[in-house]
C-alpha positions as CSV (number, residue, x, y, z in Angstrom):
1,M,40.5,-105.1,32.2
2,E,41.1,-104.9,28.8
3,A,37.5,-103.9,27.5
4,T,36.9,-101.5,30.5
5,G,40.4,-100.1,28.8
6,G,38.7,-100.2,25.0
7,T,35.5,-98.6,26.1
8,A,37.4,-95.6,27.6
9,L,39.9,-95.5,24.9
10,Y,36.4,-95.4,22.3
11,I,34.9,-92.7,24.5
12,C,38.0,-90.6,24.4
13,S,38.2,-90.7,20.7
14,V,34.4,-89.4,20.7
15,L,35.1,-86.8,22.7
16,F,38.1,-85.4,21.1
17,F,36.3,-85.8,17.9
18,F,33.2,-83.6,19.3
19,F,35.3,-80.9,20.3
20,T,37.7,-80.9,17.5
21,E,36.0,-81.8,14.2
22,A,32.3,-81.4,15.4
23,S,33.1,-78.2,16.6
24,S,34.3,-76.7,13.2
25,E,32.6,-75.3,10.4
26,F,31.1,-78.0,7.9
27,I,29.6,-75.6,5.8
28,H,29.3,-71.8,5.0
29,I,27.0,-69.4,3.3
30,P,28.7,-66.4,2.3
31,T,25.3,-63.8,2.3
32,L,22.7,-64.3,4.5
33,V,20.5,-61.6,3.3
34,H,19.7,-61.4,-0.5
35,H,17.7,-58.3,-2.2
36,G,16.6,-59.9,-5.3
37,I,15.3,-58.4,-8.4
38,E,11.6,-59.5,-9.4
39,G,11.9,-61.2,-12.5
40,K,15.7,-62.3,-12.1
41,S,17.5,-65.6,-10.7
42,L,19.0,-65.4,-7.6
43,L,21.4,-68.2,-6.0
44,L,21.5,-69.3,-2.6
45,S,25.2,-70.2,-2.3
46,V,26.6,-72.9,0.5
47,E,30.3,-74.0,0.7
48,T,31.1,-77.4,1.9
49,H,34.2,-78.2,4.2
50,F,34.1,-82.2,3.7
51,S,34.5,-84.4,0.7
52,L,31.3,-86.0,-0.1
53,D,33.2,-89.3,-0.5
54,E,33.7,-89.3,2.9
55,V,30.2,-88.7,4.1
56,E,26.8,-89.8,4.2
57,I,24.5,-86.8,4.2
58,Q,20.7,-86.3,4.1
59,G,19.1,-82.8,4.3
60,T,16.1,-80.5,3.2
61,W,15.4,-77.0,2.0
62,S,12.6,-75.2,3.1
63,H,10.7,-71.9,2.3
64,T,8.9,-70.0,5.0
65,R,7.1,-67.3,3.8
66,P,5.9,-63.7,5.5
67,S,2.7,-65.0,6.6
68,G,4.4,-67.5,8.3
69,T,3.4,-70.0,5.7
70,R,6.3,-72.9,6.0
71,A,6.9,-75.6,2.6
72,T,9.7,-78.3,2.3
73,L,11.0,-77.4,-0.9
74,V,13.7,-80.2,-1.8
75,T,14.6,-83.0,0.3
76,F,18.1,-84.7,-0.7
77,T,21.1,-87.5,0.0
78,K,23.7,-87.8,-1.6
79,E,22.3,-90.6,-4.0
80,S,19.1,-88.9,-4.9
81,T,17.3,-85.5,-4.6
82,I,13.5,-85.1,-4.2
83,T,12.1,-81.9,-5.3
84,D,8.3,-80.9,-4.2
85,M,6.3,-81.1,-7.5
86,M,4.9,-77.4,-6.8
87,Y,8.3,-76.1,-7.3
88,R,9.6,-78.2,-9.8
89,N,10.0,-75.8,-12.6
90,H,11.3,-73.2,-10.3
91,L,14.2,-74.4,-8.4
92,I,17.2,-76.3,-9.3
93,F,19.4,-78.0,-6.7
94,R,22.7,-78.0,-7.4
95,E,25.2,-80.5,-6.0
96,P,27.4,-81.8,-4.3
97,N,27.6,-78.4,-2.7
98,V,23.9,-78.6,-1.8
99,S,23.2,-74.8,-3.4
100,L,19.7,-73.8,-4.0
101,H,19.1,-71.8,-7.4
102,I,15.5,-69.9,-7.7
103,R,15.6,-69.4,-11.7
104,K,13.0,-66.3,-11.7
105,L,12.5,-64.2,-8.6
106,N,8.5,-63.3,-7.8
107,P,6.6,-61.7,-4.9
108,E,5.8,-65.2,-3.4
109,D,9.8,-65.9,-3.2
110,E,10.1,-63.6,-0.6
111,G,10.7,-64.9,2.9
112,D,13.3,-67.1,5.0
113,Y,15.3,-70.1,3.4
114,T,16.0,-72.8,5.7
115,L,19.0,-75.5,5.3
116,D,19.0,-78.3,7.5
117,L,21.8,-81.0,7.0
118,N,22.8,-84.1,8.5
119,I,26.4,-85.2,7.9
120,E,27.8,-88.8,8.7
121,F,31.6,-89.2,8.2
122,H,32.2,-92.9,7.2
123,N,35.1,-93.5,10.0
124,K,32.9,-92.6,12.6
125,T,29.9,-94.2,12.4
126,G,27.0,-93.6,14.6
127,L,28.1,-90.0,15.2
128,V,26.0,-87.4,12.9
129,I,26.4,-83.9,13.1
130,K,23.5,-81.3,12.1
131,E,24.3,-78.2,10.1
132,K,21.7,-75.5,9.9
133,R,21.6,-72.4,8.5
134,T,18.7,-69.3,7.5
135,V,19.3,-67.0,4.4
136,H,16.6,-64.2,4.1
137,V,15.5,-63.1,0.3
138,T,13.5,-60.1,-0.5
139,V,11.9,-59.4,-4.2
140,D,11.9,-56.1,-5.1
141,V,11.0,-54.1,-8.4
142,P,13.3,-51.4,-9.2
143,V,12.2,-47.5,-9.0
144,A,11.1,-45.6,-12.1
145,S,12.0,-42.1,-12.2
146,P,9.6,-39.7,-9.5
147,V,7.6,-37.3,-10.8
148,I,6.2,-34.6,-8.8
149,E,3.1,-32.7,-8.5
150,K,2.5,-29.4,-7.2
151,K,-0.6,-27.7,-5.8
152,P,-1.1,-24.5,-6.4
153,M,0.4,-24.6,-9.9
154,N,1.3,-20.7,-10.3
155,A,3.3,-18.7,-7.5
156,V,1.3,-17.6,-3.8
157,V,1.9,-15.1,-1.7
158,E,3.6,-15.5,1.4
159,D,1.8,-15.7,4.7
160,K,-1.4,-16.3,2.6
161,A,-0.9,-19.5,0.8
162,N,-0.2,-23.0,1.1
163,V,1.8,-25.5,-1.1
164,T,1.6,-29.2,-1.5
165,L,4.1,-31.5,-3.3
166,S,3.7,-34.7,-4.0
167,C,6.2,-37.5,-5.6
168,S,5.2,-40.5,-7.0
169,V,6.6,-43.6,-9.3
170,E,5.4,-45.4,-11.6
171,R,7.0,-48.9,-10.5
172,G,8.9,-49.8,-7.7
173,S,8.5,-51.6,-4.3
174,R,9.4,-50.6,-0.9
175,V,10.0,-46.8,-2.4
176,V,11.8,-44.5,0.0
177,F,11.5,-40.7,-0.6
178,E,13.6,-37.6,0.0
179,W,13.1,-34.3,-0.7
180,L,15.6,-31.6,-1.4
181,R,15.4,-27.7,-2.0
182,D,18.3,-26.1,-3.9
183,N,19.5,-29.8,-3.2
184,V,19.6,-29.2,0.1
185,P,17.8,-32.1,2.4
186,L,14.6,-31.2,4.0
187,G,13.4,-32.1,7.1
188,Y,10.4,-31.8,9.7
189,T,10.1,-28.0,10.8
190,D,6.7,-26.7,12.5
191,R,5.7,-25.3,9.0
192,Y,7.1,-28.7,6.9
193,H,4.9,-31.9,6.9
194,F,5.7,-35.0,5.5
195,S,3.4,-38.0,4.6
196,E,4.1,-41.3,6.8
197,D,5.7,-42.6,3.4
198,N,7.5,-39.4,3.0
199,S,6.2,-38.8,-0.7
200,T,4.2,-35.7,0.0
201,L,5.4,-32.2,1.4
202,F,3.3,-30.2,2.8
203,I,4.5,-26.5,3.7
204,S,1.8,-24.4,5.9
205,P,2.3,-21.1,5.5
206,V,4.3,-20.3,2.8
207,R,7.4,-17.8,3.5
208,K,9.9,-15.8,1.7
209,E,12.9,-18.9,2.7
210,D,10.6,-21.5,1.2
211,K,11.2,-20.1,-2.5
212,G,13.5,-22.3,-4.7
213,I,14.1,-25.3,-6.6
214,Y,12.4,-28.8,-5.2
215,R,13.2,-32.0,-6.1
216,C,12.1,-35.7,-5.4
217,V,14.8,-38.4,-4.2
218,A,13.0,-42.3,-4.9
219,R,15.4,-45.4,-3.8
220,N,14.9,-49.0,-2.8
221,P,17.0,-51.8,-1.8
222,V,17.5,-52.6,-5.6
223,S,17.6,-49.0,-6.5
224,P,20.3,-46.2,-6.3
225,G,18.6,-42.8,-5.9
226,R,16.3,-41.8,-9.0
227,H,15.9,-37.7,-9.0
228,S,12.9,-36.1,-10.3
229,R,13.0,-33.3,-12.7
230,A,13.2,-30.0,-11.2
231,V,10.1,-28.0,-10.0
232,E,10.2,-24.1,-9.0
233,V,8.3,-23.0,-6.0
234,N,7.7,-19.3,-6.7
235,V,6.5,-16.9,-3.7
236,Y,5.7,-13.4,-3.9
237,Y,6.9,-11.4,-0.8
238,G,8.3,-8.1,0.4
239,P,9.0,-5.4,0.5
240,Y,12.0,-6.3,2.8
241,N,15.4,-4.2,3.9
242,L,14.8,-1.0,2.3
243,E,17.6,1.4,2.4
244,V,18.6,4.6,0.5
245,N,22.3,5.3,-0.9
246,S,24.1,7.4,-2.9
247,G,27.6,7.5,-3.8
248,Q,28.7,11.2,-3.2
249,G,28.4,13.3,-0.4
250,L,29.1,12.6,3.1
251,R,26.7,10.6,5.2
252,T,26.0,10.8,8.5
253,G,22.8,8.1,9.6
254,E,19.7,9.1,8.2
255,V,21.6,12.6,6.9
256,F,23.8,13.4,3.6
257,T,25.4,16.2,3.0
258,I,26.7,17.5,-0.8
259,N,28.7,20.4,-1.7
260,P,26.8,23.6,-3.2
261,G,26.3,23.3,-6.7
262,E,27.0,19.3,-7.1
263,L,24.9,17.2,-9.0
264,V,24.1,14.0,-6.8
265,F,22.0,10.9,-7.5
266,F,20.4,8.4,-5.1
267,E,19.3,4.7,-5.0
268,C,16.1,3.2,-3.5
269,Q,16.5,-0.3,-3.5
270,A,14.4,-3.3,-1.5
271,D,14.0,-7.1,-1.5
272,S,11.1,-8.0,-3.1
273,N,9.1,-10.6,-5.4
274,P,7.8,-9.1,-7.9
275,P,10.0,-6.0,-8.2
276,N,8.6,-3.2,-6.0
277,S,7.5,0.5,-7.4
278,Y,9.3,3.3,-6.0
279,V,7.8,6.6,-5.2
280,W,10.3,9.8,-4.3
281,I,8.2,12.5,-1.9
282,S,9.7,15.5,-0.6
283,K,8.6,16.9,2.7
284,S,8.6,20.6,3.5
285,R,6.6,22.4,6.8
286,N,4.2,19.4,6.9
287,A,3.3,19.2,3.3
288,T,4.6,16.6,0.8
289,K,5.4,16.6,-2.9
290,V,5.5,13.6,-5.3
291,I,8.6,14.4,-7.2
292,T,9.2,11.6,-9.5
293,E,8.8,7.6,-9.7
294,G,11.3,4.8,-10.0
295,P,14.4,3.6,-7.9
296,R,16.6,6.5,-9.1
297,L,16.5,10.2,-7.9
298,E,18.4,13.0,-9.3
299,V,18.9,15.8,-7.3
300,L,20.4,19.3,-7.9
301,S,21.6,21.1,-4.9
302,Y,21.8,25.0,-6.5
303,R,18.0,24.4,-6.5
304,L,17.4,23.3,-2.5
305,A,17.7,25.4,0.4
306,Q,20.3,24.4,2.9
307,T,18.2,21.6,4.4
308,E,15.7,19.2,2.9
309,K,13.8,16.3,3.6
310,Y,13.0,13.3,1.4
311,L,11.0,10.3,1.6
312,C,11.5,6.5,-0.5
313,R,8.4,4.7,-0.7
314,A,8.3,0.9,-2.2
315,F,5.2,-0.7,-2.9
316,N,4.9,-4.3,-3.8
317,N,1.4,-4.6,-5.8
318,V,0.8,-8.0,-5.6
319,T,1.6,-8.7,-1.8
320,Q,-0.2,-5.2,-0.7
321,K,2.9,-4.4,1.4
322,Q,4.8,-1.1,1.9
323,D,7.9,0.3,3.3
324,E,9.6,4.1,3.7
325,A,12.8,4.9,4.4
326,Q,13.8,9.0,5.1
327,F,16.3,10.8,4.9
328,T,18.0,14.6,5.5
329,L,19.8,16.7,2.6
330,V,22.0,19.0,3.8
331,V,23.9,21.6,1.5
332,A,27.2,22.6,2.5
333,S,30.9,22.7,2.0
334,L,32.5,19.7,2.8
335,G,36.3,20.4,1.5
336,P,38.6,18.4,-0.6
337,G,38.7,14.5,0.3
338,K,35.3,14.5,2.3
339,E,32.8,13.2,-0.4
340,K,32.8,9.8,0.2
341,Q,32.9,9.2,3.9
342,S,29.9,6.8,5.2
343,Q,28.4,6.7,8.9
344,G,30.2,4.1,10.3
345,G,33.9,5.1,8.7
346,S,35.9,7.3,11.2
347,S,37.4,10.5,10.0
348,V,40.6,10.0,12.0
349,S,42.3,6.2,11.4
350,P,44.4,4.9,14.6
351,L,47.2,4.8,12.9
352,A,46.9,9.1,11.8
353,A,46.2,9.5,15.3
354,I,49.5,7.7,16.4
355,T,51.6,9.6,13.6
356,V,50.5,13.0,14.5
357,C,50.9,12.0,18.4
358,S,54.5,10.9,17.7
359,L,55.2,13.9,15.5
360,F,54.2,16.2,18.1
361,V,56.2,14.5,20.7
362,I,59.4,14.6,18.3
363,G,58.9,18.3,18.0
364,C,58.5,19.4,21.5
365,M,61.6,17.3,21.9
366,L,63.4,19.2,19.2
367,L,62.7,22.4,20.5
368,F,63.7,21.6,23.9
369,F,67.1,20.8,22.8
370,L,67.1,23.7,20.6
371,R,66.0,25.9,23.7
372,R,68.8,24.6,25.7
373,T,71.4,24.5,23.6
374,C,70.8,28.0,22.0
375,H,70.0,30.0,25.7
376,P,71.9,33.1,25.8
377,K,72.8,32.5,29.4
378,R,74.5,29.4,28.6
379,V,76.8,31.1,25.7
380,L,77.4,33.8,28.3
381,M,78.4,31.3,30.6
382,S,80.7,29.5,28.4
383,I,82.4,32.8,27.6
384,Y,82.9,34.0,31.3
385,N,84.4,30.8,31.8
386,R,87.6,31.1,29.5
387,P,90.7,32.1,30.8
388,L,91.6,35.8,30.8
389,S,94.3,35.7,28.2
390,E,91.9,34.0,26.2
391,Q,89.3,36.8,26.6
392,K,91.4,39.6,26.2
393,R,92.9,38.2,23.2
394,P,92.9,40.6,20.0
395,H,89.7,40.8,18.0
396,R,89.8,38.4,14.7
397,S,86.9,38.4,12.1
398,G,85.9,35.0,13.0
399,H,87.3,33.1,9.6
400,E,91.0,32.8,11.4
401,D,89.7,29.8,13.6
402,A,86.0,29.4,13.8
403,T,86.2,25.8,15.1
404,E,85.7,26.3,18.5
405,D,83.5,28.8,18.6
406,F,81.2,27.1,15.7
407,G,77.9,26.5,16.2
408,I,74.2,28.2,16.7
409,Y,74.2,31.8,18.6
410,E,70.9,33.7,20.0
411,F,71.3,37.6,19.7
412,V,70.5,39.3,22.8
413,S,70.0,42.9,23.8
414,I,72.9,44.8,26.0
415,P,71.5,47.5,28.2
416,G,73.5,50.6,27.3
417,K,74.8,49.5,23.8
418,M,71.2,48.4,22.3
419,E,67.7,49.3,22.0
420,S,65.7,46.2,22.0
421,A,67.8,45.1,19.2
422,Q,66.3,41.3,18.0
423,A,67.9,38.9,15.5
424,S,67.7,35.1,14.9
425,C,70.4,32.6,15.6
426,R,73.2,32.6,13.0
427,S,77.1,31.8,13.1
428,L,79.6,34.3,14.0
429,A,81.0,34.4,10.2
430,R,77.4,35.9,9.6
431,L,77.4,38.5,12.7
432,E,80.4,40.1,11.3
433,S,78.1,41.8,8.6
434,V,75.9,43.6,10.7
435,Q,77.3,47.3,10.7
436,D,74.5,49.1,11.6
437,M,74.2,47.8,15.3
438,H,76.4,49.1,17.7
439,T,78.3,45.9,18.6
440,T,78.3,42.3,17.7
441,I,78.0,39.3,20.1
442,Y,81.6,38.9,19.7
443,D,82.3,42.7,20.6
444,V,79.8,41.9,23.5
445,I,81.4,39.0,24.7
446,R,84.9,40.8,24.2
447,N,83.9,44.1,26.0
448,V,82.0,42.8,29.0
449,P,83.9,43.6,32.2
450,E,85.9,40.9,34.2
451,T,83.5,40.6,36.9
452,P,80.0,40.0,35.3
453,S,77.1,41.7,35.3
454,H,74.3,40.1,36.9
455,S,71.2,41.5,35.0
456,L,72.4,39.6,31.8
457,L,72.7,36.4,33.8
458,K,68.9,36.9,35.2
């Protein structure tokens, strides 16, 4: 029974060790991928998480080339190290952390480096822990400054030529190329074609928008982006977007209206490379006449008839393309403030229309108010409604107590007293000076019979 108990205890201790210490990481490699530079050294660093005094170790470093060839580089224990003769001057095995140092990298050093390590702890005799790690190593040559070659060297005509740009480097491995136009990366389109390694750009056919400054960027895992010198692609195109403008007169569509006697200048402009040659032509009764050449036309309106038709013709001598713009010049009096209106502008702004409408409504309301307050029928009715004693009071000049009757009055015609006499609204104080009339408004009111006449109220 005691033997059976001892065996069970030993098995439990082994399982406990297996699920705790054996499952922990005894070695660690910080970097599993190294991008080495040809001619430089490289350290494949390994960190050990145990003490060599407590263990026995045995392991190997091996190298597998991209072709699949495998070679054992170093075999080692805690007491001894055996390095393959072929690599004795090329490798250094570093104890106690079992790291491997490559002295001088060359392209043949590329591939996978595998560490196989067996670990046996002194206090756990018979239990061997196996560790295996693989590190991938690449060896690259730094990239030199790229150079662009352009064909053809000279400027090209749009839609009639192709352009080929080739980028190359004197030195560098696994180079990746990128193309920029005016510092903007270029991608594949129906006219932009790239070689398999992206080192060649083929533009077919060339268009106006291809004009610009081109650069090539070259990089690899051990070199940042290296830019080439700028190469200009010059494209002949046009004329495009031809138009005639003037800073004087009134323009409506293709019609310019100017004042009589005014000196007017017209400018003819179009997008073109190289610049266009311009011709101004006068058209009248199916006949044409060349007036002048150049982008500017000067017109004296007093030498013109009321209406004249003109034409500006732009011609590109390289592309052999031309464009025309026609317009009509009308001589008529514009009045002040109308010389700079354009076709798209409105003669009355929305704000001005709102202001005019508001003023009109306010004016109508004022007229209505004055009409109601100054109507003669209302004035007479207010007088007739006074007490009889007040109506028969002696005549006053209007200056003793005019506060009650102060206001605006309208002069009216009294049948039998006046012959169509009319006057504007005025105060009673001013009516006193009218001596040549038969009577005043105040007298009319005072002498009206007690029974009002219906003819006045109608």
